[in-house]
Residue, then its C-alpha position, 0 to 999 in steps of 0.5 A: m500500500l505504501a509503495y502504491i502511495r509513493l508511486v501515485t505521489r511520484r507520478t503526480v509530482e512529475f506530471g506537475c513538473a512536466i506541465v511547467i517544462i511543456g509550457l516553457l518549451a512551447g513558449v520557446a518554440g513559439a518565439v523561435t518560429t516567430l523570429l525565424l518567420h520574421a527573418i525570412e519575411h524581411l529577407t524575401y521582401h527586403y524590408d527592415f521594419g513593419t508588417l509583412l503587408s507593408g513589406v510586400q507593398d514597398s517591394a518591387p513587382l519582380r521581388r514580389a513574384l520571385g520571392p515566394m517562388v524561390g522560397g517554395a523551391l527551397a522548401g520543396c527541396g527540403w521536403w524531397l530530401l526529408r521524405r526520401r528518408c523518413e515519414v512525418p505523420p500528422l501530429s494529432a493522429t500521432i498523439a491520439a494513437h500514442r505513437p512515438i513522436p519523430r522529433i528530428a523529422m517533425s522539427i525539420d518539417a516545422g522549419l520547412q513550413v516556416l520557410l515556406v510561409g515566411s517567403g509568402a505562401s498562402l498557408g497558416r504558420e500555426g502548424a510549425p510551433r505546434q510540431l516543434a513544441a510537441a517534439w521538444g516537449d516530448l524530449g524534455t519529459s522523456r525521463l519522467a514517469l508518465t502514463a500513456r494518458d498523461r503523455e497524450i494530455l501533455l503532448a496535446c497541451a504542448a501543441g495547443a501552447g505552441l499555437g497559443a504562443v505564436y498568436s498570444v491567445p492563451l485561452g484559445g491555445a488551451v481550448f484547442a488542446v482540450r476540445i480539438l485534440l483531446g475532445t474532453w473537458h476533463p479538469r485534469a486536461l483543462g487545468a494542464a492546458l491552461i497552465t501550459s498555454s499561459l506559460a508559453v504565451a508569457v515566455a513568447a510575449p516579448v517576440t509575439h505580443l502585438r496589438h493594433p488598437l482600433v475603435w470598436p462599436e459602443f456597447q449600446l449597439s450590442y443588440l444590433f450586432l447579436f442580430l447580425a451574428l445570427a443573420i450572417a451565420p448562413l454565409a459563414v456556413a456556406i464559406g466554411l463548408a466550401f473551404d473544407s471541401v476545397m481543402a479536402a479535395a486538394k490534399p493528396t492521399v499520399l504526400p509526394r516524395s519525388w524531385l518534382l516537389i521542387p518545381a511544383v511548390g516553386v510554381a505555387g509560390l510564383l502564382t502567389g507572387v504574381c497575384s500579390i502584384w495586384l493584391p499585396e494582402l495575399p502572401g503569408n498566413g492570412r494576417s495581412v487580410l485580417q489586418v486590412s479587414v479590421s482596419s476597414g482598408l479593403t475595397f469591395g473589389a479587393a475583398a471579392a478577389i481575396l475571398l476567391l483567391k485566398p482559399l484557391l492559393t492555399a489549396f494549390f500549395l497543398r495539391m503541390g505537396a506542401v504542408g502548412g496550417l489552415l486555421t488562419p487562411a480559413l479565418a482570413t477567408g471568413a473575414a473577407a466574406g464578412s467585409l464584402v457583405t458589410m461594405g455592400l450593405n453600407q454602400w447600397a443600403g445606406t447603413d453604417l455597419h462596423v466592418a471590423a466587428v461584422s467581418l470578425t463575426c463571420a470569421a468566427g463562424v467560418l472557423a467554427i465550421t472548419q475547426r468543428s469547435p465554436v467555443f475555440a472559434a469565438l475565443f480565438v478570434w476575440e483574443l486575436a483582435h482584442p475587442p471589448l468583452w461584449l463582442l465575445a458574446v457576439f462572436a460566440v453567437g455567430a460561431y454557435t449559430a453557424y456550427g448549429v446550422a452545419v450540424l442540422r444540415r449534416e443530420h438532414q442529409q444523413s436522414r435523407k440518405r437513410s430514407a433513400v436506402t430504406g425506400g430502395a429496400 
């Protein structure tokens, strides 16, 4: 009995130590990937200060076109060499199946993702810090006495904390870990996720913590925006389902391993670069689109073009064999759709709707569809934009309504299929 108590006590203490180790390493992973990303962006577009959007706008057309092509070709070369020697499995499936983390291969893959996104690829940057945090966290806790379930929780927390660190979203990172990766609200998992994500954000804050102050609507208009959140939900459902369908169709069943990866990813980069000559918001993970959406810097035509091109360019990179996140491209697509509708109403119906609030509400709805978690979508968008607290309720209404409509649609389709099968029999 005494030996059992000692074992339980030791595991509890070591689990607590592992939580701290995971949080600190995830923060370092978030800081490292952010610094590397910014260095590649500055090198690609030859600028010293400011955002990626300002760097793209100030660069010459030839650099805009060729920069992403060169970065894509280099990343393609790296993946060709890496995939010839080993396989890099999806992180979420590896964690869920309790399989060993291929630390070196996953770290190299993360570096290639940063290279590609930093040079202008239309892919999310959140995949790299998640993989790096999980690989480093697995190494840092390898000598601790952890059960298989404890290890699963900690690796999921590492991935969520890596996400939280690069975007400075501690609640979003924690919810990503427990709801999307673990599919639970268990207090042990939730507590570990909150601590690791908060630690990671604090460690990476000097590098990643950026705010863009905006003028938001007054609280007295909250009822109007709650109504708009309900009204825009069908659009968010349509955009979210279309985005999911396009990405699913674009992803190859087996990632290509031949030397053709080099010209293929390079061509995807060239296409993005050429499009950026007219639309400088397109390169990168989608932050530039969000930036101009919330600052009302998009024109009606630009919003329509981005709504079409952003997901298509993202899908093209996936089809060519590249790997990257889809979270911020989906978010940017939703924001472009919301901006398009809001500017249309303001122009033709004579309204004066707040473009940023409506576009982010639509973005939260789209994210709820693509990530299948409305609570994550609402929290992530709210933490990312730093609006007043009451807008969190607006984002939540938009996210939950869109998600509910999508669930009802899926159930209706399944019911029709069962009815067709029964009738045929």
